N, C-alpha and C positions, 0 to 999 in steps of 0.2 A: 138582481141583488146578489151579493156575495155573502154566503153563509158558511160556517164551519160544519164539517161532518161529525157526527157523534156516534158512539157505540164502537170505539176503537179497540177496547180489549177483546171483545168477542170476535171482531173481524180478524185480529192478529191470531187468535187461537185457531180460527177456521183456516187462515192462511198457512199456518203451520201443519195442520192436518193435510191440506191439499199438497203442500210441499212434500210431505212424507209419502203420499200417494204417488206423486209424479216421480219421486226418487226411485221407487220400486218398480214402476212401469208395469208392463203386462205380466200378470201372475202366471200365465201359461208359460212363460220363458224362465228358465232356471235363474235364481239369484246370483249375482255376481259376488264371488268370495273375496275376502281380504288377500288370501294367497295368490288368487289369480291376477289381481291388480298389482300385487307386489312383484310377481314374477314376469308377467306379460306386458305390463305398462310401466316398465322400470325406469324409462327416461322421464316420465311424468312424476314417478315417485322420487327420483333424484332431484328434480327441480323443487319439489315441495320441500324436501329435506334442506336443500341449499338455501333457499330464500326464507325458509322458516327457522333457520339456525338451530336445528334439532336432527341429529342423525339417528333415525328409527325407522326403517322401512316399513314395519307393520303399522305404526301410528300414521305415517304418511300415506299408506294405502287406505287406511280407515278414513282419514280426512278427505281423500279423493272421492271415496264412495259416498260419504255423507254430503259432500258438496256437489254431487251430480256431475263431477268432472270439471267443475270450475276451479282451476288450479290456484288462482289468487284467493278465493274463499277457503281452499284447503290450507294454503299458507297461513292465512289468518287464524284458522282452527289451531294449527300447530304451534304458532307463536303464542296464542292465548293459553294453550296447555303447558308450554314451556315455562311460563311465568310461575306456574304452580309447584314446579319441581324444586327440591332442596339441592343445594350445591355442597358437594363433599370435598371438593378440591380442584386443582388445575393439573392437567396432564403436561408432561414434558413436550417440547416442540417435536413434531413428527419429522422424521428423516425421509424426505422424498427421494433422496439418493439410494435408499435401500428399498424402494418400491418394487413389488412383484408386478411388472408391467403387463397388462393385457394388450395395450396399444402403446406404441411409441414411434413417433415420426419426427423427422426434421426436414424443413424446407431449405436449410442452409448447407447441411453436410450429407452426402450420399452415403458414404461408408462410415458407419458408426460402430464403435466396440459394443458388442451385444446385438448389433443389427437393427433394422427398422422393422417394426411389427405392425402391420395394418390393423389387425384386430377387428372387433365388430364395428363396422362403420358403413354409413350410407354413401360415402364418397364415391364409390365406383359402381353403384347400383344404377339402373336405367330409368328410375322413376316411372315404371309402368306398374299398374295395379296388377297385383298377383291374385287372380281369381281362385287359385288353390286354397287361399286362405278362407275365402267365402264358402268353399265346399269342405271346411275343416280338414284340409289336407295336412299331413305331417311334413314338417321341415326336416330334411336330411341333417345328420350331425356333421359339424365341421371337421375337416380332416385332422386338424391339429388345434388343440385348445390349451396348450401349455403356456403359462406365463413366463415372461423373461425373468431369471432369477434376480435377486436383489443385488445391491451394490453396483448399479449401473450408473456411471458417471454422467452428469449433465453436459449437454453439448457446449454450453457457454464456458465450461472449464477449459476447452481446447483453445478458445480465443483468449482466455484469461492468462494462459501460460506465455502469450506473446505480448501481454499487456494491450491487446486490441479492444478490449471491452472494459468498461468501468468496473471497479471492484464493488461487489455486493456489500452494502454498508452493514456493519455489525453494531447492534445496540441491545444491550441486555435489560434496558429499562422496560418493566412490564407495561404493555400498552393498556390504554383504558378499554373497558369492556363495554362495547356499544349495546349489548343485550341488556345491560343493567344501568347504564348511564346515558343520559341524553347527549346527542350529538352537539359538540361545541366548536366554534371557529376561533382561531385558525385550527385546521386539522392536519396533523402530521401524516406521514405516509402510512404508517401503521394503522391509524384510524381510518384513513381514506380506503385502504385495502379491505378492512372489515366491512365498511359500508357497501363497497362494490361487490364483495362476496355474496351479500344477501340482497343486493339490489335486483330490481325487476330485469328479467333477461331481455325483454324487448326494448326497454329503455336503454339499457347498456349497449345492446346491438345497435340500435339507432345512433347513439353517440360515437361508437366505434366506427361505423359506416361513414359518418360525417368526417372523421379524422382522415379517412383514406381518400376522401373526395376533395381535400384541400382546406378544410376547416380546422386545421391545426398542422403543425409541423411533425408529421408522424408517419414517414415512409418506413414500414416495418417488414421484417421477415419473421416467420415462425421459427425461432431457433430450435425449440422442442416442444412437442405436445406429448405428454404421457398420461396414461390412465391405469390405475391399478390399485392394489391394496397396500396400505402401510400399517405397521404396528403402532398402537397407541400405548404409551407407557406413563406410569404415574409413580412419583416418588413417595414411598412409604417410610415415614420418619422412624417408625418402630424398627424397620429392617435396616435402614441406613442406605438403602439403594432403590432403584426404580424397577418396577416389575411390569410386564406386559399384561393389560387389562382387556385387550380386544384389538380389533382391526377395523379400519374404515376404508371405503373406496373414495379416491380423490382423482380429480382431474387437475393437472398442473400445465401452465403454459408459460414459456419464457420467450418474448419476442427480442429481436435484436434490431435496433434502431440506429439510424445514422445521427452522427453528431460531428459538427465541423471543428469543435475544439473552442477554446477560450483563452484568455490571457494567462490563466493558471493551469489549463488542462490541454493536453495534445489531442489532436484528432483521434477519435476512437469511437467504437460503438456504444450505445447505451442500452438499458434494459427496460422492458415492461414486464409485469408479473400478474399472473392470475392463478388463483387456487379456489377450487369449488368442491363441494361434496358431490360424490357419485360421478356418473359419466355425463358431463355437461360441458363438452368441448366448445360449443359455440359461445357459451357464457364465459368460459375461461379465456378464450382468445379476445372476445370483446373487452373483458376486464383488463387484460394486459394492455390493449391499445389505449383505453381510457386512462389507466394508471400512468402510462408514458406521457400522454398528452397533459395530465395534471402536474407533471414534474417540471414544466417549463421554467418556472421561477428558480428552483434550486440548481438548474442546469445552466442558468444564465441566458436563457433564450428569450426571444420577443414574444410577447402576448399578442397575437394576431386578432384577438377578440372573438375566438371561436368558442362555441358553447362548451365543448369538451375541455377547455382550458380554465373555465370558471368553476372553481372548487365549490362555492356555495350554490351555484345553480345545479351542478351535478349531484351533490351530496343531499341537498335539500329535496331533490325531486326524484331521486332514484328508487326510493323505498315504495313498492307498490301497495303496502298496506296503509301507509299514510296517504298516499295519492287516492287510493280507493275510498278511504273514509271521508276525505275532503270532498271528492267528486260526487259520491253517492249521497252525502248528507243533503244535497239540494233537492232530492226527491222526497224527503221527509217533510212533515207539516210545517209550513212557514206562514200560517194564516194571518198572524198578527202583523209580521213584516210586510206581507203582501198587501194587506188591508190599508196599511199606512201609505205604501207606494200608490195604491189605487186612489186614495182619496187625494194625494197630491197631484196626480195626473188630472183627475177631474177638476180640481181647483185651477190648475194652470189652463186647462181647456176653457173653463168658464171665463177666466180673466182675458184669454186671447179672443174669445168670442165677443166679450163686451167691448174690447179695444176695436174690433173690427166694425161693430155696430156704430161706435162713436165716430170712427173715420168716415163711414158711409154717410152719416148724418152731416158731418162738416162738409 
């Protein structure tokens, strides 16, 4: 017999207490501090800030600690906290051309004004476990840690001088705010880019990978990938001009994609674009690839039926908080629903059994 479980409130309180105990771990080991998470798990902090749509390293580190390292749960905490914050205004568009770059590379041009800067990257490591870290060994300082000064031109500007790449569209219309307004279709590129910026990294990576394997017309080169700090400015009406209120670390990626041209446009390269909080280059590249795949219609290309070309599929399923909520709700009590399904199956079995008996008698 199927019966519902009672005593839920007490069980939930006990689960919370047990969770807090598991979060702390062995009391003989020093507790992990917010500063340690912020400084030594920086890439995790950056992902939580990017997908949580809130730039605050300390709060992101706190969320990671509270969630026991479950980054999607940490993102959920950050988004929930974000809804409680007042909004004082909007900043001016950031100028990534004036970025102080810690990392700047191009897969299309070897010699760049300002040079290529490898920066802090796993690209050239051997992927061997470093047991010095297990022995709490100190890491030597890097020989040079100076950022490339600002006003570094984008690589695509070189192509643009010859008209070999599409002009970046200029639209001064304020885009809708996805953090305060629900996603609606059809979605223009500004809205799509907002959704992709805070989309789940794994989902975006999978879609981007699919475009490279033939599930979209998307042969791309990384025109430029840059990571660094940019100034955030806000217009002060009382002063009549904008002032700098802080700076944020961003990862920007521009891809250069093939385009055969159309009846109105000559053969040229097209762009894909990604911009993410923190050092999140895998996400920024993935975002740029998916952005380009979603532009098939405006560029007059054929839709080959690839998942990455389906705007509704991509945007409605990219948000990991919505996906988590819908996925995990099935583990919560569904006693009444299941009881009705159970009774239906029993009824069908009884009817099937009666039919078999009748057939045997005949």
